[in-house]
C-alpha positions as CSV (number, residue, x, y, z in Angstrom):
1,M,14.2,12.6,-21.1
2,I,14.3,9.5,-23.3
3,N,18.0,9.0,-22.3
4,I,17.0,9.0,-18.6
5,F,14.1,6.6,-19.3
6,Y,16.5,4.3,-21.2
7,Q,19.1,4.5,-18.3
8,V,16.4,3.6,-15.7
9,L,15.2,0.6,-17.8
10,R,18.7,-0.5,-18.4
11,S,19.5,-0.3,-14.6
12,L,16.3,-2.2,-13.8
13,F,16.9,-5.0,-16.3
14,N,20.5,-5.3,-15.0
15,L,19.1,-5.4,-11.5
16,C,16.8,-8.3,-12.6
17,L,19.9,-10.0,-13.9
18,L,21.8,-9.3,-10.6
19,R,24.3,-7.1,-12.4
20,A,23.4,-3.7,-10.9
21,S,22.5,-2.3,-7.5
22,P,19.7,-0.1,-6.3
23,A,22.2,2.7,-6.0
24,D,22.5,2.8,-9.8
25,L,18.9,4.0,-10.0
26,P,18.2,7.7,-10.3
27,F,16.4,9.5,-7.5
28,S,12.8,10.2,-8.7
29,N,9.8,10.8,-6.6
30,M,7.5,10.7,-9.6
31,L,8.8,7.2,-10.6
32,L,8.5,5.9,-7.1
33,G,5.0,7.2,-6.8
34,T,4.1,5.7,-10.1
35,L,5.5,2.3,-9.1
36,I,3.7,2.4,-5.8
37,G,0.4,3.2,-7.6
38,I,1.0,0.4,-10.1
39,E,1.8,-2.0,-7.2
40,I,-1.5,-1.1,-5.5
41,G,-3.4,-1.5,-8.7
42,L,-1.8,-4.9,-9.5
43,N,-2.4,-6.2,-6.0
44,I,-6.0,-5.1,-6.0
45,F,-6.6,-6.7,-9.4
46,T,-4.9,-10.0,-8.4
47,L,-6.6,-10.2,-5.0
48,H,-9.9,-9.5,-6.6
49,K,-9.4,-12.4,-9.0
50,L,-8.2,-14.8,-6.2
51,K,-10.6,-13.9,-3.4
52,G,-14.3,-13.3,-3.2
53,A,-13.9,-10.4,-0.8
54,S,-15.4,-7.0,-1.2
55,T,-13.4,-4.3,-3.0
56,Q,-13.2,-2.3,0.2
57,E,-11.6,-5.2,2.1
58,I,-9.2,-5.8,-0.7
59,V,-8.2,-2.1,-0.9
60,M,-7.7,-1.9,2.8
61,A,-5.6,-5.1,2.9
62,T,-3.5,-3.9,0.0
63,L,-2.8,-0.5,1.5
64,L,-2.0,-1.9,5.0
65,S,0.3,-4.5,3.4
66,L,2.1,-1.7,1.5
67,I,2.4,0.5,4.6
68,V,3.8,-2.5,6.6
69,L,6.3,-3.2,3.8
70,I,7.5,0.4,3.5
71,G,7.6,0.8,7.3
72,L,9.5,-2.5,7.8
73,V,12.1,-1.7,5.2
74,Y,12.5,1.8,6.7
75,V,13.0,0.4,10.2
76,L,15.4,-2.2,9.1
77,L,17.5,0.4,7.2
78,A,17.3,2.8,10.1
79,R,18.7,0.2,12.5
80,R,21.8,0.1,10.3
81,K,21.8,3.9,9.9
82,L,21.1,3.5,6.2
83,Q,17.6,5.1,5.9
84,S,18.8,7.4,3.2
85,R,18.7,4.3,0.9
86,L,14.9,3.8,1.4
87,H,13.9,5.6,-1.8
88,K,16.1,3.6,-4.1
89,V,15.4,0.3,-2.3
90,L,11.6,0.8,-2.8
91,M,12.1,1.8,-6.4
92,A,14.1,-1.4,-7.0
93,W,11.7,-3.6,-5.1
94,F,8.6,-2.4,-6.9
95,A,10.1,-2.0,-10.3
96,T,11.7,-5.4,-10.5
97,E,8.4,-7.0,-9.3
98,L,6.6,-5.1,-12.1
99,I,9.1,-6.3,-14.7
100,L,8.9,-9.9,-13.6
101,T,5.1,-9.7,-13.5
102,C,5.0,-8.3,-17.1
103,F,7.5,-11.0,-18.2
104,L,5.4,-13.8,-16.6
105,Q,2.2,-12.5,-18.2
106,L,4.0,-12.3,-21.6
107,I,5.2,-15.9,-21.3
108,L,1.7,-17.1,-20.3
109,F,0.2,-15.1,-23.2
110,I,2.7,-16.7,-25.7
111,L,2.1,-20.3,-24.5
112,P,-0.5,-22.2,-26.4
113,N,-3.9,-22.6,-24.7
114,D,-3.5,-26.3,-24.3
115,V,-0.2,-25.9,-22.5
116,Q,-1.7,-23.1,-20.4
117,A,-4.5,-25.4,-19.4
118,L,-2.1,-27.8,-17.7
119,K,-1.9,-26.7,-14.1
120,S,1.5,-28.3,-13.7
121,V,3.0,-26.2,-16.4
122,Q,1.6,-23.0,-14.9
123,A,2.8,-24.1,-11.5
124,V,6.4,-24.7,-12.7
125,I,6.5,-21.4,-14.5
126,E,5.1,-19.5,-11.5
127,I,7.4,-21.2,-9.0
128,G,10.3,-20.4,-11.3
129,F,9.3,-16.7,-11.3
130,F,8.7,-16.7,-7.6
131,A,12.2,-18.1,-7.0
132,W,13.7,-15.5,-9.3
133,N,11.8,-12.8,-7.5
134,I,13.2,-14.0,-4.2
135,A,16.7,-14.0,-5.7
136,I,16.3,-10.5,-7.0
137,K,14.8,-9.1,-3.8
138,S,17.5,-10.9,-1.7
139,Y,20.1,-9.3,-4.0
140,I,18.5,-5.8,-3.5
141,V,18.5,-6.4,0.3
142,R,22.2,-7.6,0.2
143,K,23.3,-4.6,-1.7
144,S,21.2,-2.0,0.2
145,F,21.6,-3.3,3.7
146,D,25.3,-4.3,3.3
147,V,24.7,-7.9,4.6
148,K,25.8,-11.3,3.6
149,L,23.7,-13.4,1.2
150,A,22.3,-15.8,3.9
151,S,21.2,-12.8,6.0
152,A,19.7,-11.1,2.9
153,I,17.7,-14.2,2.0
154,L,16.3,-14.4,5.6
155,L,15.6,-10.7,5.7
156,T,13.8,-11.0,2.4
157,F,11.6,-13.8,3.5
158,G,10.9,-12.0,6.7
159,I,9.9,-8.8,4.9
160,L,7.7,-10.7,2.5
161,V,5.9,-12.7,5.2
162,I,5.4,-9.8,7.6
163,S,4.2,-7.5,4.8
164,S,1.7,-10.1,3.7
165,L,0.1,-10.5,7.2
166,P,-2.5,-7.7,6.7
167,I,-3.8,-9.5,3.6
168,Q,-3.9,-12.8,5.5
169,F,-5.7,-11.3,8.5
170,I,-8.2,-9.3,6.5
171,L,-8.9,-11.6,3.5
172,G,-7.8,-15.0,4.9
173,A,-5.2,-17.4,3.6
174,Y,-5.3,-18.3,-0.1
175,L,-5.9,-21.9,-0.9
176,P,-5.9,-23.1,-4.5
177,Q,-9.2,-24.5,-5.7
178,T,-7.9,-28.1,-5.6
179,L,-7.0,-27.9,-1.9
180,Q,-10.4,-26.2,-1.0
181,Q,-12.3,-29.0,-2.8
182,S,-10.4,-31.8,-1.3
183,Q,-10.8,-30.4,2.3
184,G,-14.5,-29.8,1.8
185,G,-15.3,-33.2,0.3
């Protein structure tokens, strides 16, 4: 059991370093279900911190967004007759996002409070992690869909934008506090 857990973690870290493919992950319904549950929980927690919406709206937007994401990936894979890869693609997608989120939180926790207070430092760190997340997801798409890198990047952006539409429609667009204040005043 510990050996399998170690192999999964090793494969996921190698995937984050663009050295492995989703095909290297083991088939596990329990792991996929756990990752989806963690994804839902993290999204609800994050959206609750960012938006002043009700919990019911946040849960509905999160679930719809997740359904759109899974459905879109399935349809895109099915168009290429590769729907058997859905399970591992979703495992790779959610697990790498979880690893990056944990790593980002660790870095923000380690940074001194005076550095964390600087919005520019936080923005640079978050943009760096966002770019790395896009790179990893594009790599997952490239390996799983058997497409070239440029197509993988475009597909990744398309998947991310389309899957975020339920959140945008239900909760509205997220504007940082500085933009909201400058528009209102």
